[in-house]
PQR file with spaces between the fields and no chain letter, atoms N, CA, C, O and H, PARSE charges and radii, in Angstrom:
ATOM       1  N    UNK     1      71.094   50.552   71.789 -0.4000 1.5000
ATOM       2  CA   UNK     1      71.520   48.935   71.842 -0.0000 2.0000
ATOM       3  C    UNK     1      73.179   49.208   73.027  0.5500 1.7000
ATOM       4  O    UNK     1      73.566   50.189   72.390 -0.5500 1.4000
ATOM       5  N    UNK     2      73.760   49.124   73.621 -0.4000 1.5000
ATOM       6  CA   UNK     2      75.171   48.955   74.305 -0.0000 2.0000
ATOM       7  C    UNK     2      75.972   48.649   73.240  0.5500 1.7000
ATOM       8  O    UNK     2      75.398   48.288   72.213 -0.5500 1.4000
ATOM       9  H    UNK     2      73.446   48.327   74.138  0.4000 1.0000
ATOM      10  N    UNK     3      77.521   48.729   73.248 -0.4000 1.5000
ATOM      11  CA   UNK     3      78.861   49.023   72.324 -0.0000 2.0000
ATOM      12  C    UNK     3      79.171   46.967   72.076  0.5500 1.7000
ATOM      13  O    UNK     3      79.325   46.195   71.130 -0.5500 1.4000
ATOM      14  H    UNK     3      77.987   49.022   74.082  0.4000 1.0000
ATOM      15  N    UNK     4      79.119   46.899   73.517 -0.4000 1.5000
ATOM      16  CA   UNK     4      79.037   45.245   73.568 -0.0000 2.0000
ATOM      17  C    UNK     4      77.530   44.472   73.123  0.5500 1.7000
ATOM      18  O    UNK     4      77.482   43.255   72.941 -0.5500 1.4000
ATOM      19  H    UNK     4      78.995   47.526   74.286  0.4000 1.0000
ATOM      20  N    UNK     5      76.536   45.213   73.004 -0.4000 1.5000
ATOM      21  CA   UNK     5      75.257   44.636   72.422 -0.0000 2.0000
ATOM      22  C    UNK     5      75.793   44.346   70.637  0.5500 1.7000
ATOM      23  O    UNK     5      75.729   43.399   69.853 -0.5500 1.4000
ATOM      24  H    UNK     5      76.575   46.201   73.152  0.4000 1.0000
ATOM      25  N    UNK     6      76.188   45.404   70.611 -0.4000 1.5000
ATOM      26  CA   UNK     6      76.005   45.687   69.178 -0.0000 2.0000
ATOM      27  C    UNK     6      77.772   44.433   68.838  0.5500 1.7000
ATOM      28  O    UNK     6      77.885   43.932   67.719 -0.5500 1.4000
ATOM      29  H    UNK     6      76.240   46.173   71.248  0.4000 1.0000
ATOM      30  N    UNK     7      78.699   44.195   69.753 -0.4000 1.5000
ATOM      31  CA   UNK     7      80.372   43.576   68.473 -0.0000 2.0000
ATOM      32  C    UNK     7      79.137   42.613   69.442  0.5500 1.7000
ATOM      33  O    UNK     7      77.955   42.822   69.167 -0.5500 1.4000
ATOM      34  H    UNK     7      78.607   44.603   70.661  0.4000 1.0000
ATOM      35  N    UNK     8      79.354   41.949   70.160 -0.4000 1.5000
ATOM      36  CA   UNK     8      78.389   40.442   69.849 -0.0000 2.0000
ATOM      37  C    UNK     8      77.414   40.114   69.123  0.5500 1.7000
ATOM      38  O    UNK     8      77.445   38.946   68.735 -0.5500 1.4000
ATOM      39  H    UNK     8      80.313   41.779   70.383  0.4000 1.0000
ATOM      40  N    UNK     9      76.578   40.716   68.809 -0.4000 1.5000
ATOM      41  CA   UNK     9      75.524   41.081   66.642 -0.0000 2.0000
ATOM      42  C    UNK     9      76.575   40.923   65.871  0.5500 1.7000
ATOM      43  O    UNK     9      76.450   40.095   64.969 -0.5500 1.4000
ATOM      44  H    UNK     9      76.553   41.665   69.125  0.4000 1.0000
ATOM      45  N    UNK    10      78.080   41.757   66.014 -0.4000 1.5000
ATOM      46  CA   UNK    10      78.658   41.619   64.818 -0.0000 2.0000
ATOM      47  C    UNK    10      79.698   40.130   64.948  0.5500 1.7000
ATOM      48  O    UNK    10      80.339   39.716   63.982 -0.5500 1.4000
ATOM      49  H    UNK    10      78.182   42.429   66.747  0.4000 1.0000
ATOM      50  N    UNK    11      79.707   39.651   65.916 -0.4000 1.5000
ATOM      51  CA   UNK    11      80.706   38.041   65.589 -0.0000 2.0000
ATOM      52  C    UNK    11      79.941   37.166   65.528  0.5500 1.7000
ATOM      53  O    UNK    11      80.320   36.113   65.016 -0.5500 1.4000
ATOM      54  H    UNK    11      79.186   39.987   66.701  0.4000 1.0000
ATOM      55  N    UNK    12      78.696   37.278   65.989 -0.4000 1.5000
ATOM      56  CA   UNK    12      77.320   36.346   65.368 -0.0000 2.0000
ATOM      57  C    UNK    12      77.254   36.432   64.697  0.5500 1.7000
ATOM      58  O    UNK    12      77.225   35.328   64.151 -0.5500 1.4000
ATOM      59  H    UNK    12      78.388   38.134   66.405  0.4000 1.0000
ATOM      60  N    UNK    13      77.106   37.880   63.452 -0.4000 1.5000
ATOM      61  CA   UNK    13      76.480   37.405   62.101 -0.0000 2.0000
ATOM      62  C    UNK    13      78.651   36.924   60.624  0.5500 1.7000
ATOM      63  O    UNK    13      78.715   36.403   59.511 -0.5500 1.4000
ATOM      64  H    UNK    13      77.129   38.776   63.895  0.4000 1.0000
ATOM      65  N    UNK    14      79.716   37.440   61.486 -0.4000 1.5000
ATOM      66  CA   UNK    14      80.689   37.133   61.368 -0.0000 2.0000
ATOM      67  C    UNK    14      80.265   35.337   61.304  0.5500 1.7000
ATOM      68  O    UNK    14      80.440   34.645   60.301 -0.5500 1.4000
ATOM      69  H    UNK    14      79.664   37.864   62.391  0.4000 1.0000
ATOM      70  N    UNK    15      79.622   34.783   62.764 -0.4000 1.5000
ATOM      71  CA   UNK    15      80.288   33.432   62.779 -0.0000 2.0000
ATOM      72  C    UNK    15      79.435   32.418   61.853  0.5500 1.7000
ATOM      73  O    UNK    15      79.560   31.237   61.530 -0.5500 1.4000
ATOM      74  H    UNK    15      79.480   35.346   63.579  0.4000 1.0000
ATOM      75  N    UNK    16      78.249   33.732   61.507 -0.4000 1.5000
ATOM      76  CA   UNK    16      76.888   32.748   60.687 -0.0000 2.0000
ATOM      77  C    UNK    16      77.925   33.064   59.343  0.5500 1.7000
ATOM      78  O    UNK    16      78.061   32.043   58.668 -0.5500 1.4000
ATOM      79  H    UNK    16      78.147   34.692   61.770  0.4000 1.0000
ATOM      80  N    UNK    17      78.570   34.071   58.886 -0.4000 1.5000
ATOM      81  CA   UNK    17      79.134   34.117   57.811 -0.0000 2.0000
ATOM      82  C    UNK    17      80.124   32.960   57.258  0.5500 1.7000
ATOM      83  O    UNK    17      80.096   32.579   56.088 -0.5500 1.4000
ATOM      84  H    UNK    17      78.459   34.900   59.434  0.4000 1.0000
ATOM      85  N    UNK    18      81.009   32.444   58.249 -0.4000 1.5000
ATOM      86  CA   UNK    18      81.970   31.930   57.655 -0.0000 2.0000
ATOM      87  C    UNK    18      81.365   30.197   57.635  0.5500 1.7000
ATOM      88  O    UNK    18      81.998   29.368   56.981 -0.5500 1.4000
ATOM      89  H    UNK    18      81.033   32.753   59.200  0.4000 1.0000
ATOM      90  N    UNK    19      80.374   29.876   58.246 -0.4000 1.5000
ATOM      91  CA   UNK    19      79.385   28.717   58.572 -0.0000 2.0000
ATOM      92  C    UNK    19      79.164   28.519   56.831  0.5500 1.7000
ATOM      93  O    UNK    19      79.647   27.821   55.940 -0.5500 1.4000
ATOM      94  H    UNK    19      79.860   30.550   58.777  0.4000 1.0000
ATOM      95  N    UNK    20      78.003   29.717   56.982 -0.4000 1.5000
ATOM      96  CA   UNK    20      77.769   30.087   55.210 -0.0000 2.0000
ATOM      97  C    UNK    20      79.086   29.634   54.159  0.5500 1.7000
ATOM      98  O    UNK    20      78.831   28.972   53.153 -0.5500 1.4000
ATOM      99  H    UNK    20      77.610   30.284   57.706  0.4000 1.0000
ATOM     100  N    UNK    21      80.287   29.982   54.431 -0.4000 1.5000
ATOM     101  CA   UNK    21      81.217   30.300   53.728 -0.0000 2.0000
ATOM     102  C    UNK    21      81.757   28.823   53.261  0.5500 1.7000
ATOM     103  O    UNK    21      82.029   28.589   52.083 -0.5500 1.4000
ATOM     104  H    UNK    21      80.494   30.520   55.248  0.4000 1.0000
ATOM     105  N    UNK    22      81.890   27.799   54.366 -0.4000 1.5000
ATOM     106  CA   UNK    22      82.027   26.515   54.397 -0.0000 2.0000
ATOM     107  C    UNK    22      81.067   25.785   53.928  0.5500 1.7000
ATOM     108  O    UNK    22      81.471   25.048   53.029 -0.5500 1.4000
ATOM     109  H    UNK    22      81.669   27.990   55.322  0.4000 1.0000
ATOM     110  N    UNK    23      79.884   25.674   54.177 -0.4000 1.5000
ATOM     111  CA   UNK    23      78.447   24.815   53.313 -0.0000 2.0000
ATOM     112  C    UNK    23      78.618   25.172   52.430  0.5500 1.7000
ATOM     113  O    UNK    23      78.207   24.265   51.705 -0.5500 1.4000
ATOM     114  H    UNK    23      79.556   26.274   54.908  0.4000 1.0000
ATOM     115  N    UNK    24      79.454   26.970   50.964 -0.4000 1.5000
ATOM     116  CA   UNK    24      78.949   26.743   50.060 -0.0000 2.0000
ATOM     117  C    UNK    24      80.149   27.323   49.396  0.5500 1.7000
ATOM     118  O    UNK    24      81.189   27.613   49.987 -0.5500 1.4000
ATOM     119  H    UNK    24      79.787   27.706   51.553  0.4000 1.0000
ATOM     120  N    UNK    25      79.976   27.437   48.406 -0.4000 1.5000
ATOM     121  CA   UNK    25      81.270   27.969   47.189 -0.0000 2.0000
ATOM     122  C    UNK    25      81.681   29.306   47.132  0.5500 1.7000
ATOM     123  O    UNK    25      82.198   30.175   46.430 -0.5500 1.4000
ATOM     124  H    UNK    25      79.131   27.201   47.926  0.4000 1.0000
ATOM     125  N    UNK    26      81.296   29.093   47.994 -0.4000 1.5000
ATOM     126  CA   UNK    26      81.104   31.763   48.685 -0.0000 2.0000
ATOM     127  C    UNK    26      82.483   31.996   48.470  0.5500 1.7000
ATOM     128  O    UNK    26      83.138   31.075   48.958 -0.5500 1.4000
ATOM     129  H    UNK    26      80.877   28.387   48.565  0.4000 1.0000
ATOM     130  N    UNK    27      83.413   33.146   47.755 -0.4000 1.5000
ATOM     131  CA   UNK    27      84.312   33.218   47.953 -0.0000 2.0000
ATOM     132  C    UNK    27      84.139   34.364   49.132  0.5500 1.7000
ATOM     133  O    UNK    27      83.261   35.180   49.407 -0.5500 1.4000
ATOM     134  H    UNK    27      82.882   33.894   47.358  0.4000 1.0000
ATOM     135  N    UNK    28      85.953   33.863   49.917 -0.4000 1.5000
ATOM     136  CA   UNK    28      85.805   34.498   51.620 -0.0000 2.0000
ATOM     137  C    UNK    28      86.332   35.216   51.554  0.5500 1.7000
ATOM     138  O    UNK    28      86.808   35.525   52.646 -0.5500 1.4000
ATOM     139  H    UNK    28      86.667   33.199   49.693  0.4000 1.0000
ATOM     140  N    UNK    29      86.969   36.578   49.795 -0.4000 1.5000
ATOM     141  CA   UNK    29      86.122   37.835   50.719 -0.0000 2.0000
ATOM     142  C    UNK    29      85.147   38.237   50.628  0.5500 1.7000
ATOM     143  O    UNK    29      85.144   39.443   50.877 -0.5500 1.4000
ATOM     144  H    UNK    29      86.582   36.326   48.908  0.4000 1.0000
ATOM     145  N    UNK    30      83.811   37.679   50.273 -0.4000 1.5000
ATOM     146  CA   UNK    30      82.495   38.894   50.910 -0.0000 2.0000
ATOM     147  C    UNK    30      82.371   38.451   51.739  0.5500 1.7000
ATOM     148  O    UNK    30      81.579   39.133   52.389 -0.5500 1.4000
ATOM     149  H    UNK    30      83.813   36.700   50.071  0.4000 1.0000
ATOM     150  N    UNK    31      82.830   37.135   52.578 -0.4000 1.5000
ATOM     151  CA   UNK    31      82.407   37.562   53.881 -0.0000 2.0000
ATOM     152  C    UNK    31      83.367   37.967   54.373  0.5500 1.7000
ATOM     153  O    UNK    31      83.205   38.425   55.505 -0.5500 1.4000
ATOM     154  H    UNK    31      83.474   36.581   52.050  0.4000 1.0000
ATOM     155  N    UNK    32      85.150   38.008   53.649 -0.4000 1.5000
ATOM     156  CA   UNK    32      85.681   40.242   54.925 -0.0000 2.0000
ATOM     157  C    UNK    32      84.940   40.979   54.825  0.5500 1.7000
ATOM     158  O    UNK    32      84.469   41.464   55.854 -0.5500 1.4000
ATOM     159  H    UNK    32      85.282   37.636   52.730  0.4000 1.0000
ATOM     160  N    UNK    33      84.337   41.556   53.131 -0.4000 1.5000
ATOM     161  CA   UNK    33      83.957   42.825   52.951 -0.0000 2.0000
ATOM     162  C    UNK    33      82.099   42.170   53.979  0.5500 1.7000
ATOM     163  O    UNK    33      82.176   42.754   55.060 -0.5500 1.4000
ATOM     164  H    UNK    33      84.720   41.162   52.295  0.4000 1.0000
ATOM     165  N    UNK    34      81.314   41.679   53.979 -0.4000 1.5000
ATOM     166  CA   UNK    34      80.441   42.395   54.590 -0.0000 2.0000
ATOM     167  C    UNK    34      80.547   41.958   56.353  0.5500 1.7000
ATOM     168  O    UNK    34      79.536   41.917   57.054 -0.5500 1.4000
ATOM     169  H    UNK    34      81.251   41.206   53.100  0.4000 1.0000
ATOM     170  N    UNK    35      82.397   41.555   57.055 -0.4000 1.5000
ATOM     171  CA   UNK    35      82.268   41.524   58.147 -0.0000 2.0000
ATOM     172  C    UNK    35      82.447   43.597   58.093  0.5500 1.7000
ATOM     173  O    UNK    35      81.688   44.554   58.246 -0.5500 1.4000
ATOM     174  H    UNK    35      83.217   41.588   56.484  0.4000 1.0000
ATOM     175  N    UNK    36      84.190   43.336   57.727 -0.4000 1.5000
ATOM     176  CA   UNK    36      84.169   44.964   57.485 -0.0000 2.0000
ATOM     177  C    UNK    36      83.078   45.771   57.671  0.5500 1.7000
ATOM     178  O    UNK    36      83.067   46.719   58.456 -0.5500 1.4000
ATOM     179  H    UNK    36      84.806   42.558   57.603  0.4000 1.0000
ATOM     180  N    UNK    37      82.010   45.379   56.868 -0.4000 1.5000
ATOM     181  CA   UNK    37      81.277   46.343   56.661 -0.0000 2.0000
ATOM     182  C    UNK    37      80.329   46.833   57.624  0.5500 1.7000
ATOM     183  O    UNK    37      79.656   47.862   57.689 -0.5500 1.4000
ATOM     184  H    UNK    37      82.018   44.608   56.230  0.4000 1.0000
ATOM     185  N    UNK    38      80.493   45.523   58.567 -0.4000 1.5000
ATOM     186  CA   UNK    38      79.275   45.494   59.977 -0.0000 2.0000
ATOM     187  C    UNK    38      80.380   46.050   61.104  0.5500 1.7000
ATOM     188  O    UNK    38      80.172   46.518   62.223 -0.5500 1.4000
ATOM     189  H    UNK    38      81.039   44.687   58.514  0.4000 1.0000
ATOM     190  N    UNK    39      81.661   45.816   60.370 -0.4000 1.5000
ATOM     191  CA   UNK    39      82.816   46.623   61.546 -0.0000 2.0000
ATOM     192  C    UNK    39      82.500   48.147   61.611  0.5500 1.7000
ATOM     193  O    UNK    39      82.879   48.795   62.586 -0.5500 1.4000
ATOM     194  H    UNK    39      81.830   45.436   59.461  0.4000 1.0000
ATOM     195  N    UNK    40      81.990   48.578   60.856 -0.4000 1.5000
ATOM     196  CA   UNK    40      82.600   49.988   60.633 -0.0000 2.0000
ATOM     197  C    UNK    40      81.257   50.988   61.123  0.5500 1.7000
ATOM     198  O    UNK    40      81.233   52.217   61.058 -0.5500 1.4000
ATOM     199  H    UNK    40      81.682   48.052   60.064  0.4000 1.0000
ATOM     200  N    UNK    41      80.010   49.963   61.698 -0.4000 1.5000
ATOM     201  CA   UNK    41      79.588   50.380   62.907 -0.0000 2.0000
ATOM     202  C    UNK    41      79.966   50.422   63.521  0.5500 1.7000
ATOM     203  O    UNK    41      80.180   51.578   63.886 -0.5500 1.4000
ATOM     204  H    UNK    41      80.029   48.964   61.751  0.4000 1.0000
ATOM     205  N    UNK    42      80.397   49.568   64.204 -0.4000 1.5000
ATOM     206  CA   UNK    42      81.636   49.811   66.062 -0.0000 2.0000
ATOM     207  C    UNK    42      82.485   50.390   66.294  0.5500 1.7000
ATOM     208  O    UNK    42      82.880   50.619   67.437 -0.5500 1.4000
ATOM     209  H    UNK    42      80.223   48.629   63.908  0.4000 1.0000
ATOM     210  N    UNK    43      83.057   50.829   65.137 -0.4000 1.5000
ATOM     211  CA   UNK    43      84.619   51.295   65.454 -0.0000 2.0000
ATOM     212  C    UNK    43      84.603   52.374   64.335  0.5500 1.7000
ATOM     213  O    UNK    43      83.841   52.235   63.378 -0.5500 1.4000
ATOM     214  H    UNK    43      82.737   50.643   64.208  0.4000 1.0000
ATOM     215  N    UNK    44      85.845   53.981   64.487 -0.4000 1.5000
ATOM     216  CA   UNK    44      85.905   54.805   63.643 -0.0000 2.0000
ATOM     217  C    UNK    44      86.434   54.319   62.839  0.5500 1.7000
ATOM     218  O    UNK    44      87.013   53.240   62.974 -0.5500 1.4000
ATOM     219  H    UNK    44      86.465   54.094   65.264  0.4000 1.0000
ATOM     220  N    UNK    45      86.376   55.072   61.629 -0.4000 1.5000
ATOM     221  CA   UNK    45      86.676   55.102   60.133 -0.0000 2.0000
ATOM     222  C    UNK    45      88.485   55.032   61.568  0.5500 1.7000
ATOM     223  O    UNK    45      88.700   55.657   62.607 -0.5500 1.4000
ATOM     224  H    UNK    45      85.906   55.948   61.519  0.4000 1.0000
ATOM     225  N    UNK    46      89.491   53.743   60.652 -0.4000 1.5000
ATOM     226  CA   UNK    46      90.856   53.767   60.639 -0.0000 2.0000
ATOM     227  C    UNK    46      91.276   54.025   59.185  0.5500 1.7000
ATOM     228  O    UNK    46      90.515   54.260   58.247 -0.5500 1.4000
ATOM     229  H    UNK    46      89.317   53.236   59.809  0.4000 1.0000
ATOM     230  N    UNK    47      92.399   53.954   59.161 -0.4000 1.5000
ATOM     231  CA   UNK    47      93.574   53.932   57.780 -0.0000 2.0000
ATOM     232  C    UNK    47      93.076   52.681   56.650  0.5500 1.7000
ATOM     233  O    UNK    47      93.039   51.643   57.311 -0.5500 1.4000
ATOM     234  H    UNK    47      93.018   53.763   59.923  0.4000 1.0000
ATOM     235  N    UNK    48      92.825   52.496   55.733 -0.4000 1.5000
ATOM     236  CA   UNK    48      93.174   50.882   55.368 -0.0000 2.0000
ATOM     237  C    UNK    48      93.713   51.019   54.002  0.5500 1.7000
ATOM     238  O    UNK    48      93.385   51.873   53.178 -0.5500 1.4000
ATOM     239  H    UNK    48      92.855   53.339   55.196  0.4000 1.0000
ATOM     240  N    UNK    49      94.322   50.356   53.901 -0.4000 1.5000
ATOM     241  CA   UNK    49      95.400   50.585   52.551 -0.0000 2.0000
ATOM     242  C    UNK    49      94.159   50.016   51.391  0.5500 1.7000
ATOM     243  O    UNK    49      93.482   49.012   51.611 -0.5500 1.4000
ATOM     244  H    UNK    49      94.589   49.662   54.570  0.4000 1.0000
ATOM     245  N    UNK    50      94.049   50.718   50.365 -0.4000 1.5000
ATOM     246  CA   UNK    50      93.505   51.493   49.054 -0.0000 2.0000
ATOM     247  C    UNK    50      95.158   51.691   48.011  0.5500 1.7000
ATOM     248  O    UNK    50      95.571   52.417   47.107 -0.5500 1.4000
ATOM     249  H    UNK    50      94.598   51.534   50.186  0.4000 1.0000
ATOM     250  N    UNK    51      95.653   50.546   48.844 -0.4000 1.5000
ATOM     251  CA   UNK    51      96.680   50.389   47.200 -0.0000 2.0000
ATOM     252  C    UNK    51      98.145   51.879   47.187  0.5500 1.7000
ATOM     253  O    UNK    51      99.039   51.938   46.343 -0.5500 1.4000
ATOM     254  H    UNK    51      95.317   49.956   49.579  0.4000 1.0000
ATOM     255  N    UNK    52      97.959   52.827   48.306 -0.4000 1.5000
ATOM     256  CA   UNK    52      98.587   54.047   48.099 -0.0000 2.0000
ATOM     257  C    UNK    52     100.248   53.444   49.149  0.5500 1.7000
ATOM     258  O    UNK    52     100.531   53.541   50.343 -0.5500 1.4000
ATOM     259  H    UNK    52      97.232   52.779   48.992  0.4000 1.0000
ATOM     260  N    UNK    53     100.657   53.115   48.486 -0.4000 1.5000
ATOM     261  CA   UNK    53     101.254   52.735   49.931 -0.0000 2.0000
ATOM     262  C    UNK    53     102.469   53.244   50.218  0.5500 1.7000
ATOM     263  O    UNK    53     103.348   52.573   50.759 -0.5500 1.4000
ATOM     264  H    UNK    53     100.426   53.037   47.516  0.4000 1.0000
ATOM     265  N    UNK    54     102.663   54.990   49.728 -0.4000 1.5000
ATOM     266  CA   UNK    54     102.733   56.404   50.088 -0.0000 2.0000
ATOM     267  C    UNK    54     102.902   56.701   51.650  0.5500 1.7000
ATOM     268  O    UNK    54     103.722   56.800   52.562 -0.5500 1.4000
ATOM     269  H    UNK    54     101.949   55.535   49.288  0.4000 1.0000
ATOM     270  N    UNK    55     101.075   56.796   51.197 -0.4000 1.5000
ATOM     271  CA   UNK    55     100.089   57.594   52.476 -0.0000 2.0000
ATOM     272  C    UNK    55     100.999   56.356   53.718  0.5500 1.7000
ATOM     273  O    UNK    55     101.343   56.843   54.795 -0.5500 1.4000
ATOM     274  H    UNK    55     100.409   56.715   50.456  0.4000 1.0000
ATOM     275  N    UNK    56     101.335   54.732   53.432 -0.4000 1.5000
ATOM     276  CA   UNK    56     100.735   54.305   54.575 -0.0000 2.0000
ATOM     277  C    UNK    56     103.277   54.639   55.021  0.5500 1.7000
ATOM     278  O    UNK    56     103.876   54.261   56.028 -0.5500 1.4000
ATOM     279  H    UNK    56     101.056   54.336   52.557  0.4000 1.0000
ATOM     280  N    UNK    57     103.738   55.218   54.079 -0.4000 1.5000
ATOM     281  CA   UNK    57     104.760   55.371   54.751 -0.0000 2.0000
ATOM     282  C    UNK    57     105.726   56.111   54.809  0.5500 1.7000
ATOM     283  O    UNK    57     106.937   55.937   54.671 -0.5500 1.4000
ATOM     284  H    UNK    57     103.251   55.525   53.261  0.4000 1.0000
ATOM     285  N    UNK    58     104.361   57.954   55.281 -0.4000 1.5000
ATOM     286  CA   UNK    58     104.603   58.659   55.295 -0.0000 2.0000
ATOM     287  C    UNK    58     104.052   58.767   56.300  0.5500 1.7000
ATOM     288  O    UNK    58     104.419   59.855   56.744 -0.5500 1.4000
ATOM     289  H    UNK    58     103.377   58.096   55.393  0.4000 1.0000
ATOM     290  N    UNK    59     103.202   58.203   57.152 -0.4000 1.5000
ATOM     291  CA   UNK    59     102.333   58.050   58.564 -0.0000 2.0000
ATOM     292  C    UNK    59     103.725   57.006   59.444  0.5500 1.7000
ATOM     293  O    UNK    59     104.020   57.175   60.627 -0.5500 1.4000
ATOM     294  H    UNK    59     102.904   57.319   56.792  0.4000 1.0000
ATOM     295  N    UNK    60     104.357   56.036   58.578 -0.4000 1.5000
ATOM     296  CA   UNK    60     105.675   55.492   59.414 -0.0000 2.0000
ATOM     297  C    UNK    60     106.878   56.125   59.917  0.5500 1.7000
ATOM     298  O    UNK    60     107.591   56.034   60.917 -0.5500 1.4000
ATOM     299  H    UNK    60     104.118   55.898   57.616  0.4000 1.0000
ATOM     300  N    UNK    61     106.810   57.199   58.217 -0.4000 1.5000
ATOM     301  CA   UNK    61     107.820   58.407   58.555 -0.0000 2.0000
ATOM     302  C    UNK    61     107.769   59.346   59.932  0.5500 1.7000
ATOM     303  O    UNK    61     108.648   59.601   60.755 -0.5500 1.4000
ATOM     304  H    UNK    61     106.232   57.274   57.405  0.4000 1.0000
ATOM     305  N    UNK    62     106.385   59.750   59.841 -0.4000 1.5000
ATOM     306  CA   UNK    62     105.853   60.627   60.454 -0.0000 2.0000
ATOM     307  C    UNK    62     105.819   59.695   62.157  0.5500 1.7000
ATOM     308  O    UNK    62     105.951   60.435   63.131 -0.5500 1.4000
ATOM     309  H    UNK    62     105.671   59.543   59.173  0.4000 1.0000
ATOM     310  N    UNK    63     105.695   58.562   62.371 -0.4000 1.5000
ATOM     311  CA   UNK    63     105.205   58.194   64.001 -0.0000 2.0000
ATOM     312  C    UNK    63     106.878   58.357   64.303  0.5500 1.7000
ATOM     313  O    UNK    63     107.169   59.051   65.277 -0.5500 1.4000
ATOM     314  H    UNK    63     105.588   57.961   61.578  0.4000 1.0000
ATOM     315  N    UNK    64     108.234   57.621   63.345 -0.4000 1.5000
ATOM     316  CA   UNK    64     109.265   57.380   63.622 -0.0000 2.0000
ATOM     317  C    UNK    64     109.833   59.163   64.016  0.5500 1.7000
ATOM     318  O    UNK    64     109.719   59.505   65.193 -0.5500 1.4000
ATOM     319  H    UNK    64     107.998   57.057   62.553  0.4000 1.0000
ATOM     320  N    UNK    65     110.140   59.708   63.479 -0.4000 1.5000
ATOM     321  CA   UNK    65     110.638   61.150   63.835 -0.0000 2.0000
ATOM     322  C    UNK    65     109.503   62.068   65.569  0.5500 1.7000
ATOM     323  O    UNK    65     109.755   62.914   66.427 -0.5500 1.4000
ATOM     324  H    UNK    65     110.233   59.430   62.523  0.4000 1.0000
ATOM     325  N    UNK    66     108.326   61.192   65.204 -0.4000 1.5000
ATOM     326  CA   UNK    66     107.945   61.968   67.152 -0.0000 2.0000
ATOM     327  C    UNK    66     108.570   61.095   67.800  0.5500 1.7000
ATOM     328  O    UNK    66     108.749   61.599   68.909 -0.5500 1.4000
ATOM     329  H    UNK    66     108.122   60.505   64.507  0.4000 1.0000
ATOM     330  N    UNK    67     109.212   59.634   67.772 -0.4000 1.5000
ATOM     331  CA   UNK    67     109.382   59.098   68.192 -0.0000 2.0000
ATOM     332  C    UNK    67     110.637   59.304   68.751  0.5500 1.7000
ATOM     333  O    UNK    67     110.916   58.824   69.850 -0.5500 1.4000
ATOM     334  H    UNK    67     109.067   59.224   66.871  0.4000 1.0000
ATOM     335  N    UNK    68     111.548   60.077   68.001 -0.4000 1.5000
ATOM     336  CA   UNK    68     112.621   60.947   67.922 -0.0000 2.0000
ATOM     337  C    UNK    68     112.796   62.215   68.620  0.5500 1.7000
ATOM     338  O    UNK    68     113.860   62.596   69.108 -0.5500 1.4000
ATOM     339  H    UNK    68     111.321   60.467   67.108  0.4000 1.0000
ATOM     340  N    UNK    69     111.876   62.739   68.635 -0.4000 1.5000
ATOM     341  CA   UNK    69     111.394   64.081   68.322 -0.0000 2.0000
ATOM     342  C    UNK    69     111.451   63.859   70.337  0.5500 1.7000
ATOM     343  O    UNK    69     111.795   64.706   71.162 -0.5500 1.4000
ATOM     344  H    UNK    69     111.011   62.430   68.239  0.4000 1.0000
ATOM     345  N    UNK    70     110.850   62.047   70.646 -0.4000 1.5000
ATOM     346  CA   UNK    70     110.477   63.168   72.294 -0.0000 2.0000
ATOM     347  C    UNK    70     111.669   62.578   73.743  0.5500 1.7000
ATOM     348  O    UNK    70     111.650   62.832   74.947 -0.5500 1.4000
ATOM     349  H    UNK    70     110.571   61.360   69.976  0.4000 1.0000
ATOM     350  N    UNK    71     112.919   61.429   72.603 -0.4000 1.5000
ATOM     351  CA   UNK    71     113.817   60.937   72.772 -0.0000 2.0000
ATOM     352  C    UNK    71     114.963   62.113   73.140  0.5500 1.7000
ATOM     353  O    UNK    71     115.737   62.208   74.093 -0.5500 1.4000
ATOM     354  H    UNK    71     112.935   61.222   71.624  0.4000 1.0000
ATOM     355  N    UNK    72     114.643   63.285   71.529 -0.4000 1.5000
ATOM     356  CA   UNK    72     116.038   63.885   71.757 -0.0000 2.0000
ATOM     357  C    UNK    72     114.912   65.082   73.258  0.5500 1.7000
ATOM     358  O    UNK    72     115.424   65.615   74.242 -0.5500 1.4000
ATOM     359  H    UNK    72     114.014   63.208   70.755  0.4000 1.0000
ATOM     360  N    UNK    73     114.258   65.103   73.085 -0.4000 1.5000
ATOM     361  CA   UNK    73     113.688   66.350   74.191 -0.0000 2.0000
ATOM     362  C    UNK    73     113.943   65.809   75.813  0.5500 1.7000
ATOM     363  O    UNK    73     114.245   66.572   76.730 -0.5500 1.4000
ATOM     364  H    UNK    73     113.843   64.670   72.285  0.4000 1.0000
ATOM     365  N    UNK    74     113.797   64.654   75.924 -0.4000 1.5000
ATOM     366  CA   UNK    74     114.162   63.964   76.969 -0.0000 2.0000
ATOM     367  C    UNK    74     115.613   64.196   76.924  0.5500 1.7000
ATOM     368  O    UNK    74     115.544   65.425   76.939 -0.5500 1.4000
ATOM     369  H    UNK    74     113.552   64.034   75.179  0.4000 1.0000
ATOM     370  N    UNK    75     116.509   64.024   76.892 -0.4000 1.5000
ATOM     371  CA   UNK    75     117.498   63.440   76.283 -0.0000 2.0000
ATOM     372  C    UNK    75     118.172   64.997   77.153  0.5500 1.7000
ATOM     373  O    UNK    75     118.773   64.737   78.196 -0.5500 1.4000
ATOM     374  H    UNK    75     116.565   63.026   76.880  0.4000 1.0000
ATOM     375  N    UNK    76     118.086   66.613   76.746 -0.4000 1.5000
ATOM     376  CA   UNK    76     117.783   67.993   76.479 -0.0000 2.0000
ATOM     377  C    UNK    76     117.266   67.705   78.131  0.5500 1.7000
ATOM     378  O    UNK    76     118.324   67.164   78.452 -0.5500 1.4000
ATOM     379  H    UNK    76     117.598   66.825   75.899  0.4000 1.0000
ATOM     380  N    UNK    77     116.948   67.687   78.627 -0.4000 1.5000
ATOM     381  CA   UNK    77     116.571   68.251   80.416 -0.0000 2.0000
ATOM     382  C    UNK    77     117.240   67.346   81.076  0.5500 1.7000
ATOM     383  O    UNK    77     117.250   67.362   82.306 -0.5500 1.4000
ATOM     384  H    UNK    77     116.088   68.127   78.366  0.4000 1.0000
């Protein structure tokens, strides 16, 4: 199945899940969990918040440091 077809199927599953949510007393977190489970089939894993805010801050700092390095190296030329 092509990536486009997989994405289309994922979107249909999500739409069905949302419809079921409004038709029942189901918790929204269940729908989100199902959507994320299905999404993992299509996209590579990414950093997901797992309650470890230090990891996110480290990532932001590294990104900022990289930007500064690029700017400084551009000035030295």
